[in-house]
C-alpha angles and dihedrals in degrees: 000000000000116000093235090053091052092047092055092046089056092056103082106128125093091248088054091051090052091050091051091051093054092046095047118121089212090063090054092052093046094048094047089049091048092048094046091052091046090049094051087049089049089055096047093047107052111235129231100004121153106274094247091061090065090056091061090068107021138050118254092251091052092051092049093049089048087051095051091048092050091240095135092060098016097154089063095041118117094239095051087046089050092051091055091045091051094047089048089055089046092057093044091051094046088048090053093045093054101036097090094047092052093047091045090052092051095050098042118071124194095214096163120067099222130163094270093052093040090053089053097053119097100187099049122152130175124210124184124203132189089204126107114280090236092055091046091051095047090048096049092046089051092053103037092038089074088065098034106035094170087074130228138296106243118210129171118204128165093354091305126115118221123199111199117192123185135175134174094027090155095046088088089071085070084086091067093045091053094051092043092055090048089050091051092055093047093047087052095050093047093046091050091048095051100036100024127088139200127207144153130240134170121220119194118209109279093016128112131205132198099180140039140189117251125220088259090060091252120139110235116198119208126211090226139038132246116212125193104218096181141344126211131180132186124205137205120238090263090059097254115136113261102184135346128185140174130216105224134188127197108219121198125171090352092305134105109244102171135007130190141158107233131198136184096286098022109072135179120248125200128161092344095307116113121205114204127190101235104156141349140215134106112271117226119228090235139355125211120213134183109225116212126192132187117347091008093290110164115240090189136264124301124201109205119189114214112278095003124114115229131182122252108221112243091354098098092222141077132234132216128192109217106157145023130198117193090195107032118189124197125222089263092058096255120131121242096186119229115359138179125222104225127182120211110215118194121179114267092004135100114261116264120205133214136176116236113204126197094210102037110048092171089078095052099091136124112179108301092345129087131193128220121195109233105165145345131195 
């Protein structure tokens, strides 16, 4: 009976079944396929955008579904992290499973070409010489020695001399190094997902911040300050932004310890925290909107300080201004002028976002309600 079959028959306990599950090649293939599909989804659906950004392209029910499934921040979702952890366990189990075989193969040398070894060779050639054995040995040694400078292991068995050449014995250890490198990447991703945070902050020219609000609504204090020295933006002829960049300084104990100009794909890193340039525009301290209900009947004006939830009289919901774009561009490329990113918060429901434009009131609708920008300061 083959050795592999005997080995499978011996594994009958639940522990053996779990071990076989984690060392299965099928598990590797399934996890890699799942992670590939999810990575494609994470590329198609932009990640970690302000909520109102998604309402520009998707229906409210679609955004709510994406949010529940974790597709708006999938690389920090529990199921994506679980897939990485499961794949990491699979790699560890496979490494442990194959470790004895590899070490045994490195220690054991088949220095005699017997029938068993000969049957397992795929590239086997037999050459017969009429020369004396000493001459053949010296010529073979001269030719093969160029590739195997360490020389052969010479063994005499049953009146036959065997010359065994070997090279790259320790290259088999690359198996462990490859697995270790993948594990380091996975551990870094999992650690970042569990211990890291993401948030948004707007820094006006000449201003400095030392805290920010995370996506979970928590206030994160930094042990240093970040100052925006200047901001510049270039536009295409049609008015669309071509490039925008911020000159930032890291201030610690009253001194500048780092300075860099950041762009969309060129962030600033300091003490494990990365600052990306995701958008631009000077944020007002507060915006005042007139809220209109059915048939355009005014429900009154609402002054909403940036980042603060305020009640809409007679509306049964609250609003929160979270973003501002001085040059807001629609999905078709046209410009809608200045616009405010506003979250609509209803009791017991996920927030919904809209953009409120000063120049295109037709886009400022939420259900039966409409918004009119009255003032900003």
